[in-house]
Structures are given as C-alpha cells and as structure tokens.
NUDO-137164 format. One record per residue: residue number from 1; residue in one letter; x, y, z of N, C-alpha, C, O, CB in turn. Coordinates in Angstrom, 1 decimal. Atoms other than C-alpha are relative to their C-alpha. Glycine has a CB too. Layout:
REM NUDO-137164
   i aa    n_X    n_Y    n_Z   ca_X   ca_Y   ca_Z    c_X    c_Y    c_Z    o_X    o_Y    o_Z   cb_X   cb_Y   cb_Z
 NUM  A      X      Y      Z      X      Y      Z      X      Y      Z      X      Y      Z      X      Y      Z
...
END
This chain:
REM NUDO-137164
   i aa    n_X    n_Y    n_Z   ca_X   ca_Y   ca_Z    c_X    c_Y    c_Z    o_X    o_Y    o_Z   cb_X   cb_Y   cb_Z
   1  M   -0.8   -0.5   -1.2  315.4   71.1   97.6   -0.1    1.7    0.1   -0.2    2.5   -0.8    1.7   -0.5   -0.3
   2  Q    0.4   -1.9   -0.8  314.9   74.8   99.5    1.0    0.1    0.3    1.1   -0.2    1.5   -1.0    0.4    1.4
   3  G   -1.0   -0.6   -0.2  318.3   76.0   99.4    1.1   -1.1    0.4    0.7   -2.2    0.5   -0.3    0.9    0.9
   4  V   -1.1    1.0    0.0  322.0   74.1  100.0   -0.3   -0.3    1.6   -0.5    0.6    2.3    1.6    0.5   -0.5
   5  V    0.4    0.4   -1.1  321.4   72.0  103.3    1.0    0.2    0.8    1.9   -0.4    0.1   -0.4   -1.2    0.0
   6  S   -1.4   -0.1   -0.6  324.3   72.7  105.5   -0.3   -1.3    1.2    0.7   -2.0    1.3    0.3    1.7    0.8
   7  R    0.2    1.7   -1.0  322.8   69.5  108.2   -1.1   -0.3    0.1   -1.9    0.6    0.3    0.3   -0.2    1.3
   8  V    0.9    0.8    0.1  320.4   67.2  108.1   -0.8   -0.4    1.5    0.0   -0.4    2.4    0.6   -1.2   -0.7
   9  V    0.4    0.7   -0.9  317.8   65.9  110.8   -0.6   -1.1    0.1   -1.8   -1.0   -0.2   -0.6    0.7    0.5
  10  E    0.6    1.6    0.3  316.9   62.1  110.8   -0.9   -0.1    0.8   -0.7   -0.7    1.8    0.9   -1.2    0.4
  11  A    1.0   -0.1   -1.2  313.9   62.4  112.7   -1.4   -1.1   -0.4   -2.6   -0.9   -0.1   -0.6    1.9    0.3
  12  V    1.0    0.6    0.8  311.9   59.8  111.0    0.0   -1.4    1.2    1.1   -1.8    1.7    0.5   -0.3   -1.8
  13  G    0.1    0.9   -0.6  310.3   57.0  113.0    0.1    0.7    1.9   -0.2    0.0    2.9    1.2   -1.1   -0.8
  14  R   -0.1   -1.1   -1.5  310.8   59.9  116.5   -1.3    0.8   -0.2   -1.5    1.7   -0.9    1.4    1.2    0.2
  15  P    1.2   -1.1   -0.8  307.3   61.1  118.3    0.5    1.4    0.1    1.7    1.6    0.3   -0.3   -0.4    1.7
  16  C    0.2   -1.1   -0.2  306.8   64.5  118.4    0.2    0.3    1.7   -0.4   -0.4    2.5   -1.2    0.3   -0.7
  17  P   -0.4   -1.1    0.4  308.0   66.7  120.0    1.8   -0.2   -0.1    2.6    0.8    0.1   -0.6    1.3    1.0
  18  I   -1.0    0.2    0.3  311.3   65.2  119.3    0.3    0.6   -1.8    1.4    1.3   -2.1   -0.1   -1.5    0.3
  19  P   -0.6   -0.5    1.2  311.7   66.2  115.7    0.2    1.7    0.6    1.3    2.2    0.4   -1.1   -0.2   -1.6
  20  V   -0.2   -1.8   -0.3  311.1   70.3  117.2    1.6    0.4    0.8    2.5    1.2    0.6   -1.5    0.5    1.4
  21  I   -1.1   -0.3   -0.5  313.5   69.6  119.7    1.6   -0.3   -0.5    2.5    0.4   -0.2   -0.1   -0.4    1.0
  22  E   -1.5   -0.1    0.9  316.7   68.1  117.3    0.0    0.7   -0.6    1.1    1.1   -0.7    0.4   -0.8   -0.8
  23  A   -0.5   -1.4    1.1  316.4   70.7  114.8    0.2    0.8    1.1    1.4    1.0    1.2   -1.2    0.7   -1.3
  24  A   -0.8   -1.3   -0.9  316.8   73.2  117.6    1.6   -0.2    0.6    2.5    0.6    0.7   -1.0    0.3    1.4
  25  R   -1.6    0.4   -0.2  320.0   71.5  118.7    0.6    0.4   -1.1    1.5    1.3   -1.0    0.4   -1.5    0.1
  26  A   -0.3   -0.1    0.8  320.8   71.5  115.7    0.3    1.2   -0.8    1.3    1.6   -1.5   -0.4   -0.6   -0.3
  27  L    0.2   -1.7    0.3  320.2   74.8  114.8    0.9    0.9    0.8    1.1    2.1    0.5   -1.8    0.7    0.5
  28  R   -1.4   -0.8   -1.4  323.0   76.1  117.7    1.1    0.2   -0.7    1.7    1.3   -0.7    0.6   -1.1    1.6
  29  G   -1.0   -0.3    0.8  325.6   75.3  115.3    0.1    0.8   -1.3    1.1    1.4   -1.7    0.4   -1.0   -0.2
  30  L    0.4   -0.8    1.2  324.1   76.9  112.1    0.5    1.6    0.4    0.4    1.9    1.6   -1.8    0.0   -0.5
  31  S    0.4   -1.7    0.3  324.8   81.0  111.3   -0.7    0.2   -1.1   -0.8   -0.5   -2.1    1.3    1.1   -0.4
  32  P    1.0   -1.0    1.0  322.5   83.0  109.4    0.1   -0.4   -1.6    1.1   -0.3   -2.2    0.5    1.6    0.1
  33  G   -0.2    0.5    1.5  321.7   81.7  105.9    0.1   -1.4    0.1   -0.7   -1.9   -0.7    1.2    0.7   -0.8
  34  E   -0.3    1.5    0.4  322.7   78.2  106.2   -1.6   -0.7    0.2   -2.5   -0.2    0.9    1.4   -0.8    1.3
  35  V    1.1    0.9    0.2  319.9   75.6  105.5   -0.1   -1.2    1.2    1.0   -1.6    1.5    0.2   -0.7   -1.4
  36  L    0.3    1.2   -0.8  318.5   72.7  108.3   -1.4   -0.6   -0.8   -2.4   -0.1   -1.1   -0.2    0.4    1.8
  37  L    1.1    0.8    0.9  316.6   69.9  106.5   -0.9   -1.0    1.4   -0.3   -1.9    2.0    1.0   -1.3   -1.5
  38  V    0.7    1.1   -1.2  314.3   68.0  109.2   -0.7   -1.0   -0.7   -1.6   -0.5   -1.4   -1.2    0.6    1.0
  39  R    0.8    1.3    0.5  312.9   64.4  108.0   -0.9   -0.5    1.2   -0.6   -0.7    2.4    1.1   -1.3   -0.4
  40  A    0.9    0.7   -1.7  309.9   63.2  110.0   -1.1   -0.6   -0.5   -1.7   -0.2   -1.5   -0.7    1.2    1.2
  41  D    1.2    0.5    0.5  307.1   61.0  109.7   -1.1    0.4    1.0   -2.3    0.0    0.6    0.0   -1.5   -0.3
  42  D    1.1   -0.1   -1.3  305.0   62.0  112.9   -1.1    1.0   -0.8   -0.4    2.0   -1.2    0.7    0.8    1.7
  43  P    0.5   -1.0    0.4  302.1   64.1  111.4    0.1    1.2    0.9    0.3    2.2    0.3   -1.2   -0.4   -0.4
  44  A   -0.2   -0.9   -0.7  302.3   66.3  114.2    1.2    1.0   -0.6    1.0    2.2   -0.9    0.3   -0.6    1.3
  45  A   -1.3   -0.7    0.2  305.8   67.6  113.1   -0.5    1.0   -0.7   -0.2    2.1   -0.4    1.3   -0.7   -0.7
  46  E    0.0   -1.3    0.7  304.3   69.7  110.4   -0.3    1.4    0.6    0.4    2.3    0.3   -0.9   -0.2   -0.9
  47  G    0.2   -0.8   -0.7  302.5   72.0  112.4    0.7    0.6    1.4    0.4    1.6    2.0   -1.0   -0.3    0.0
  48  D   -0.7   -0.3   -1.2  304.9   71.9  115.2    1.4    0.6   -0.7    1.9    1.5   -0.1    0.3   -1.4    1.1
  49  L   -1.0   -0.3    0.5  307.7   72.5  113.0    0.0    1.7   -0.9    0.9    2.4   -1.2    0.2   -1.3   -0.7
  50  Q    0.4   -1.6    0.5  305.9   75.7  111.4   -0.3    1.0    1.2   -0.3    2.2    1.0   -1.4    0.0   -1.0
  51  A    0.0   -0.6   -0.9  305.2   76.7  114.6    1.2    0.7    0.6    1.4    2.0    0.6   -0.6   -0.7    0.7
  52  F   -1.7   -0.6   -0.1  308.9   77.1  115.7    0.2    1.1   -0.7    0.3    2.2   -0.2    1.3   -1.0   -0.5
  53  C   -0.6   -1.2    1.1  309.7   79.0  112.7   -0.7    1.1    0.4   -0.3    2.2    0.1   -0.3   -0.4   -1.8
  54  R    1.0   -1.2   -0.7  307.3   81.3  114.2    0.5    0.4    0.9    1.5    1.1    0.7   -1.4   -0.2    0.5
  55  A   -1.0    0.0   -1.7  308.5   81.5  117.5    1.4    0.6    0.0    1.9    1.4    0.8    0.4   -1.6    0.6
  56  T   -1.7    0.1   -0.1  312.1   81.4  116.8    0.2    1.3   -1.1    1.0    2.3   -0.9    0.9   -1.8   -0.5
  57  G   -0.4   -1.2    0.9  312.0   83.7  113.9    1.2   -0.6   -1.5    2.1    0.0   -2.0    0.8    1.3    1.1
  58  H   -1.0    0.3    0.5  313.7   81.2  111.8   -0.7    0.0   -1.3   -2.0    0.2   -1.2    0.7   -1.2    0.5
  59  R    0.9   -0.1    1.3  312.6   81.1  107.9   -0.4   -1.4   -0.6    0.5   -2.1   -1.2    0.7    0.8   -1.3
  60  L    0.2    0.9    0.9  310.5   78.2  106.5    0.1    0.2   -1.3   -0.6    0.9   -1.9   -0.9   -0.4    0.0
  61  R    0.4   -0.3    1.2  311.8   77.7  103.3   -0.7   -1.0   -0.9   -0.8   -0.8   -2.1    1.1    0.6   -0.5
  62  G    0.7    0.7    0.7  309.9   74.7  102.3   -0.6   -0.9    0.7   -0.3   -0.9    1.9    0.5   -0.4   -0.8
  63  L    0.7    1.1   -0.7  307.6   71.7  103.3   -0.4   -1.0   -1.0   -1.0   -0.7   -2.1   -1.1    0.3    0.8
  64  A    0.4    0.7    1.6  307.2   68.9  101.2   -0.3   -1.4    0.3    0.6   -1.9    1.0    1.2    0.0   -1.3
  65  W    0.2    1.6   -1.0  305.6   65.1  102.2    0.4   -0.9   -1.5    0.1   -0.7   -2.7   -2.3   -0.6    1.0
  66  E    0.1    1.0    1.3  306.6   62.4   99.9   -0.2   -1.4    0.6    0.8   -1.9    1.0    1.5   -0.2   -0.9
  67  G    0.9    1.2   -0.5  304.6   59.3  101.1   -0.1    0.7    1.5   -0.2    1.9    1.8    0.8   -1.7   -0.2
  68  A   -0.1   -0.7   -1.4  304.8   59.4  104.9    0.8    0.4    0.6    0.7    0.5    1.8   -0.3   -0.4    0.7
  69  V   -1.6   -1.0   -0.3  308.2   61.2  104.9   -0.2    2.0   -0.3   -0.2    2.6   -1.4    1.6   -0.9   -1.7
  70  L    0.1   -1.6   -0.6  307.7   65.1  106.1    1.8    0.6   -0.8    2.8    0.1   -0.2   -0.2    0.0    2.6
  71  S   -0.9   -0.8   -0.3  310.7   67.2  104.7   -0.1    1.1    0.4   -1.1    1.4   -0.2    0.6    0.2   -0.6
  72  V    0.1   -1.4   -0.3  311.0   70.9  106.3    1.2    0.5    0.0    2.2    0.0    0.6   -0.6    0.3    1.3
  73  W   -1.4   -0.7    0.2  313.8   73.2  105.2   -0.2    1.6    0.6   -0.9    2.6    0.4    0.5    0.0   -2.0
  74  V    0.2   -1.3   -0.9  314.4   75.7  107.8    1.2    0.8    0.0    2.2    0.3    0.5   -0.2   -0.3    1.3
  75  E   -0.9   -0.8    0.2  316.5   78.8  107.1    0.5    0.9    1.0   -0.3    1.8    1.3   -0.4    0.5   -0.9
  76  V   -0.2   -0.6   -1.3  318.8   80.4  110.4   -0.1    1.3   -0.7    0.1    1.6   -1.9    1.4   -0.4    0.8
  77  V    0.5   -1.4    0.0  317.7   83.9  110.8    0.6    0.8    1.1   -0.1    0.8    2.1   -1.6    0.0    0.1
  78  G    0.0   -0.7   -0.9  319.1   86.0  113.0    1.8    0.2    0.3    2.6   -0.3   -0.5   -1.0   -0.5    1.1
  79  P   -1.2    0.0   -0.1  322.4   87.1  114.7    1.3   -0.9    0.2    2.4   -0.6   -0.2   -0.2    0.6    0.7
  80  G   -0.7    1.1   -0.4  324.1   84.3  115.7   -0.5   -1.6   -0.1   -1.6   -1.8   -0.7    0.3    0.2    1.2
  81  P    0.1    1.0    0.2  324.3   80.7  116.0   -0.7   -0.2    0.9   -1.5   -1.0    0.5    0.9   -0.5   -0.1
  82  T    0.7    0.3   -1.4  322.6   80.4  119.3   -1.5    0.0   -0.2   -2.3   -0.7    0.5    0.3    1.2    1.1
  83  R    1.7   -0.6   -0.1  319.2   81.8  118.1   -1.2   -1.1   -0.1   -1.2   -2.1   -0.8   -0.3    1.2   -1.5
  84  G    1.3    1.5    0.4  316.2   79.4  118.1    0.4   -1.0    0.8    0.1   -2.1    0.3   -0.1   -0.7   -1.8
  85  T   -0.5    1.5   -0.4  317.8   76.9  120.7   -1.3   -0.4    0.9   -2.0    0.5    1.2    1.5   -0.1    0.9
  86  A    1.0    0.2   -0.8  315.3   75.1  122.8    0.5   -0.7    1.3   -0.2   -1.0    2.2   -1.0   -0.8   -0.6
END
C-alpha cells in the first residue's frame, strides 16, 4: 500500500475516461495529504491517471498491476478539497 487510503474508486469494468472522471470527483472531498486509491482494468487508465496527476499537481504515490487490475495511489496536494476537480 502506498499510504493510508482515505477513499477508493472502483472503476474495474469501466472504460476510460471514466476512471479519471471518478477520481477527480472523489478528490473533491479530500484534504491535502489524504490518499485516493483508484482501481481500474482499462489499460489506458495508467497513462490517463499519470497525466491527470501531472496536470493537477496531485502526487502519484504508486502504481501497480495485479493481473489485469491496476491500482493507483494519488495523494492530494494543494490548498483545499476542490483542487484537481474535473
């Protein structure tokens, strides 16, 4: 695990860009330092979530494939819970 997880987005079976959209929504209610775990199985989610973190300034804490399921840990960085929304 890449930090204590505050919230989980289960996007397995959901095509991109849904994992990124759901991640952005989930991040709205989190405070700086909290960690979101996103689980997805669309191969495009890996690059999309990395790009999302670069674009929003959130910290990519970890990324791991377990079989066909990708887990991505995103740490909230910023002044408040609305940063990084889509």
